Residue, then its C-alpha position, 0 to 999 in steps of 0.5 A: m459159188s460158196k456152199r450153203k451153211v447149215i447150223v447143226t444143233i446137238a441135243p445130247t440128253g433132254g429132260m425126259a429119257h433115262k439111261s435105262q432106255n439107252p446107256h449112251l445117254p449122258t446125263q452127268p456133266a462130265e459125260i454131257a460135256a464130253d459128248v458136246v465136245a465129240c459132236w462139236k469136233a464132228g461138226a455141231s455149232v449149237a449144243a441144247i443142254h438139259a441138266r441132271r441131278p446126280d440121280d439123273g432127275a431133271t434140274c435147271d439148277a444153275a450150278v449144274y448148268r455151270e459145271i457142264n458149261q465150264r467143262i465145255r470151255d475148259a476143253g477148248c470148245d467154242i460151240v454155242i451154249n444153250n441152256s434149257t429152261g424147259g426143264g423136264v418132267h421128273g426131278d426137281m421139275v415137277k410138282p404135284l397138283p390137285g386131282g392127281r395131275w403134275e406141273i413143271a414148276f415155273e420157278e425151277r424153269i427160271k433158273g436156267m437163265d442164270a448159269g452164263a449161257e449165251m442162249c436159252t430155250l424159251d417155250a412160250t407155250t402151255l402144254n398138257l403132257s402125258f408121261e410115265g402115267r402122269e398128266i403134266l401141265m406146263d403153264t406158260p401164260l403170256g405173262k410167264g413167257r414175258e418174264l422169260a424173255a425179259g429175263m433173257k434180254a436183261r442177261g444178253i441171252k439169245p432165245e431160242w423159241e420152242v413151237f410145238s404148232p402153228t398157234h405157238i408161233l402166230q400167238d405168244t412167239t410173235t407177240l413177244i417179239n413185236e414187243g421188242l424182246d428179241e431182235q432179227p434173226y430170230f431163231i425158232n425151233l420147230v418141234m414136230n412128232v411129239h403129238r402122242n405125248f404133248q397135247n396141241a402138238m403136231p405131228f411130222s409130215p412134209r406138208h405139216l412142216q411147210m405150214m409151220v414154215d409158212t407162219l414164221p415171222k419175217g426175219a426168222i430163221f428155223c431149226v427142226s426137231g424131229i422127235g423119235p423115228s421122224q428125226l432124220e426126215a425131218n432134218i431133211s426136210a428142213l434142209l430142203l425148206g432152207g432150214h436147219a438141223r437138230v440131232g440127239l439123243e434128246d429127241n431120238l434114242y435110236y439110229r435106226h429101227g432096233e439099233l440104239a444111237t450115240n450122239l455122235q453117230l447122229t452128229e456124223r450122219i446128218v453132217r454126212i448128209l450135208g455133204e451129199m447135198d452140197m452143204e457145210p456144217a456152220t462153225p460155231a463163229e459162223a453159227r453166231d453170226m447167222m444167229g445175231l450173236p452177241r446181242v448188240g448193246l446187252p450184256r455179254p453172258e459169262f459163257a459167250l464168245 
């Protein structure tokens, strides 16, 4: 009997943390690509990539993404490339609103679809974020979620649906799926334990995760992003529920209490745990098959394999 294959996603950078918080955080294309390749060699099959400007500010500039994507492929790495359309909370991604508030600019977010990635994150959610003393709106009404999903379909990009609560699954994500903007299997990432900074997000507990899983549409497979100290226990809980695991400095800067992590350390640890649970990390080819890549009858993105 073959061992269960698990998709391991590495999220090396994100759009929030700074090198001042962890000097191992890769922010420039060469650094990001090098970490992705190292983690691929350790067993990761998907790379969830955020881009940064030369000053480390967050961006969805397609040219920056394209450089990262090209460096990964030039290294002979066949990992599934997933570019963010969420962006981040600084750099190009935010603009001021009246009353001292800020907004993550939708016109910047959509640029992430134009760098040839075979997957992109799709946050079909509206959130209020608190970050470094700013209140920041991520405004994604149904029409904007539809624009993202339709734009990805037109480009042959598979969405990774980003959800933070059961309502995000039951409302816009399911609505857009039912409109035919994605095909089974739907790949849904459950982001948990960011509730102190993201209004309406869910704290992590095994019971809360089970509740989220119970709301998934038929034909979905899921991954879990446990933020901060919940990363490891959320990954293990996801594995026990038949899901997949995501690690990386985007979600968690520490290996253990008081010890800063590297992306490679976090990848190697979850791969060791998979072995102890008699599971195996999926290869990128196996992950593509599990997630329905490439999308049938649609254009083939430049960096798809």
